[in-house]
N, C-alpha and C positions, 0 to 999 in steps of 0.2 A: 217681918222682913223675908223669912224663908218662904212663906206662902206667896208673897208678892213676886219673889224671884221665880218660883215654880210657875205662877200664872204667866209671867213674861215668856218663859221658855215654851210653854204650851201655845201661847199666842203666836210666837215666831214660827213654831213648827206647823201650826194650822195655816199660816200665811203661805208657807212653802208648799204644803199639800194642795191647797186650793189653786195656787198660781200655776203649778205644774200641769194642771189639767186644761189650761186655756191656751188658745192659739191667737197670736197677734195678727191683726189685719195689716194689709199692705198700705203704704202711703207714698205719695210723691210730694215733697215740699221744697221750698226755697229758703235758704238761710238768709240772715240779714245782710250778708255781703253779696247776695245774688246767685249763689251756687245751688244747683238742683241736687236733691238727694232722694233716691228711691230705696225704700227700706229693703225690699226683697232683692232686687237686682244688684244694688250697690254694696249691700252689707251682708244680709243673711245668706244669700246664695254664694257669697264669697267666704263663708264660714267665719264671719265676724259677729261678735256680740255687741249689742246696742244697749246703752244705758240712757234713760231719760229722766230729767228732772222737770217736774211741773212747777212753774213759778209765775210771778208777774213782777214788773219792774219796780213797783212801789210796795211790795210785800215785805214787811219788816223781818219775819223769820227767814225769808229767802235771801235777804241781804246779809243777815247774820251768818247764814250757811255758806255764802259765796266763797270765802277763803278755803274752807274745808272741801267744797265741791271742786274748786280749781286744783287743790292739792291732790285730790283723788284722781282727777283727769291726768295730771302729770305722772302720778304713780303708775297708772295703767298705760303709759307710753304716749300720751297725747295723740291718740288715734293711730299710732304706728305698730301696736302690738296685738292687732286683731280685736281691739275693743274701741268702740266709738261712743262719745258722749254727746247728747243733745240737751240744750236748755230750751224748753217749749213753753211759751206764754199761754195763759188760760183766759186772758181778757182781750176783748176786741179793740180796746184803745191802745194796745201796745203795738206801735208801728215798727218798721225796720229801724228808723232813726232812734226811737226810744230804747230798743233792744241793743243797738250799737252803743248808745250812751251808757247803758247799764254795764255792758261788757267792758268798756274802756274804763269806767269808774271803778269797777270792782275786780279788774284783772282777769276777766273770764276769756279763755281762748278756745273753748269748745264751740260747736255749732249752735248758734242762737236762732230760734225760729219764732217769728212774730206772727201777728194776725195777717199781715200782708203776705207772709210766706206760707199761708195756708195752715197755720197751726191748728185750727179746728179739725182738720182731717185727722190729726193725731189725738187731740184732746176730746173731741166729740164723743166717741164711744166710751171713754173713761167717765166723763162727766155725766153721761146719760145712764150710767149703771150697767153697761154691757159687760164690764169686767168686775162686777161686784160694786160694793160701796165706794163712793168717791171720797178720797181722803184729803182733798184740798191741797194747799201749797204751804211749804214745799213737800212734795211726795215724789217717790222714785219708783221706776219700773225697769226691769232688766229683760231683754229679749234674746233668747238663745238662737244660734244659727238654724236650728230645726223649727223655728217659729214659736217655740214655747214661751209664754209670757209669765214672768214672775211679778206679781203686783198685789198689794203694795209691798215694797221692800223698805225696811228701816235703814236709815243712812248708815248706822253701825253694822248692818248686815250686808252692805253692798259687796265687799270683798268676797265673802263666802258665796254669795249668790252668783257673782260674776264667774267664780271658779266652777260652780256647778253648771252654769249656762255654757261656758266654753267647752265643756265635755259633751254637750248635746249638739254634736255637729250636724250640719245639714246633710240629708241623704240625697244623693243625685237622683233625679227623676228618671223614669223609663220612657223611651221614645217608642211609641206604638204605631206601626204601619199596617194598613190593611191591603192584602193582595187579593184581587178579584179574578176568578176564573169565569169568564162570561160565555164560553163556548161560541166565540165569534159573533156574539150578539152585541150590536151597538146599542148602548143605553143612553138615551137623551138625558141631558142635565135636568135634575129635578125629579126624574122618574123613580129613583130610589134614594133613600137617605139612611145614614147610619147614626145610631144614638148610643151614648154611654149612660148607664143608670145602675143603681144598686139592684142586685138580684131580688126579684119578688116585689119590687117597689115601683111605683109610677113616677115618683119624683125623687131627686132631680132628674131631669131627662135632658141631656146635653148633646147637641148635634155635633157630629164630627164632619168637618168639611175638608175639601181637597186643598193641598198646599200648592205652591207655585209650580211644582213638577207634575201636578195632576194626580197626586196620590192622597188617599185618605190617611191622614197622619195627625197625631197629637202627642203632647207630652203629659205624662201622668206620674205623680200629681203635679198640678200647676194652678196658677190663678184661674185659668179658664176651665180646667178639669180638676177641681179640688178632690182631696181624698174622700172616698166613700166606702161603705161596707160592701164587700163582695161585688165589685164592679163587673159589669158584663156589657158586651156590645150586641145590639140587635139591628137588623135591617128592616125598613118599612118601605112598602111600595106606594107610590103616589101617581102611578101611571094608569091611563085608561087600558081596558082589555086589549084594544086593537093597537098594534104597531105594524110597521111594514114587514116585520119578520113573521107575522102570522098570515098564512096564505092557503090557497087551495092545495098546494103540495103537502102541507101539514095534514089536511083532511084526508088526502089519499094515503099517506103513510100510516095514519091511525086506522083507516079502514083495512089496510093490509095486515096490520097487527091483530085486529079483532078477528079477521077471517083466517088467521094463522099462516098467511103467505110469507110474511116477513116481520119478525119480532122487532120491537123497538129496542135499540141498544146504542149507547150504554144506558145504565139504569136511570140517569137523570131525565131521560126522555119519557120514561113512564110517569114521572112526577109532572112533567110538562103537559102530558096528554090528559091528565086527570083535572079538567078545568071546573068541575063541579064539586070537587073535594069530597067524593064519596069513597075514595080509596079503590075505585074500580075504573076500568077503561071500557066504555060502552058507547052505543049509538047516541046516548044522551050527550056525551062529550063532543061528538062530531056535530050534533045539532047546534050546540051552544057556540062552537067555534064558527060555524057557518053564519049564525046570527050576528056575531061580532064582525066578521068580514064584510057582511052586507050592510052594516051600520044600523041594524035593527035594535041592538042593545049596546051599551057602552061599558058594561061590566060583566064579569062571569057570575054565575049563581052562587048562593051560599057564602057570600062575602069572600069569595076566592080572590086573592090579590093578583094583580097582573104579573108581579115578580115575587119569587120566594127565594130564600137562601138556604144553603146547606153548609154548616149547620144553621139552625135558626137563631142561635146565640152562641157567643164565645166569651168565656170568663177571661178577664184581664189579670194576669199574674205579674207583679212587679219584678223587674230585673234592673235594679238601680245602676244608672250610668250606661246602660246598654240598650240596644234596639230589640224590640219584640215584633216579629212578623206574624200576623194572623191571617188565615186564608178562608175566604168565603167563595163558594160556588153559587153563582147567580143563575137562576132558571126563569126563563120567560114562559109563562103559561100559554099553551096553544102552539108553541114553536117547537117542533120535534125534528127539524131538519138542520 
């Protein structure tokens, strides 16, 4: 008996350890009464804990557990004390009607999700093994406001797990805005793009787009920009070498610089003049700009992009609940005026 008790304690502890390392996926479902529920937006982002029972309407152990499950729901405030309960069916034949009948028959007042209400959006990852072994019905999961998933949870351990989960509150995301210094250069849509990716990694590579106010802005972390290791923002050029900002006046200015008549200033113009990326400003740069203006070539040599940024990358540092403004200077190669 002593050994069996010790094994049970170790098993429970191992469940908690494994569960705490998992993040629950978002879902949008409809309960059997027609109400829509969004896990992140309606519950976790509001610092609410969610408890799920996996069941089906003809499952004998689920029926036997129904009174205790209802009592647990009432104990935790029936959805009014920052904890919400869902009963989610695992079989396709359970319709809204069957789930409603089950709830009425066994006095269930928590949210019931049938196959018609998109229950597979919840059950699918569990039953396919994304969160470890599938434990059948009835089994229980607890989701903390910070999206940590505890699964499987023994019914007798629900109270302890809920208390742990309630203390893992959601962290407010950071609003990141990019400010661009373009030196009076009009940049056509699509000519430059900004991406968020982990430092030193090629994937994931997530594009940052302009908001309704025309600002490159995003929320981190979020469903669109999930948490990643050492995130940083980089700019990439998708523009041809020639734009209307590159003209004969740029050639003249660079000639004056080379001859020592009038130095290029400020310093970003030195970067703009070096169109062959050899870290020097010479007659070769003038020749390449002339070719671009005349339409003889469509790109600068040595894979020199049409636009570059200073700095070339910026690390994103979280500031929960606040705005972070990051500044890029955009330089058009060949344009020194």
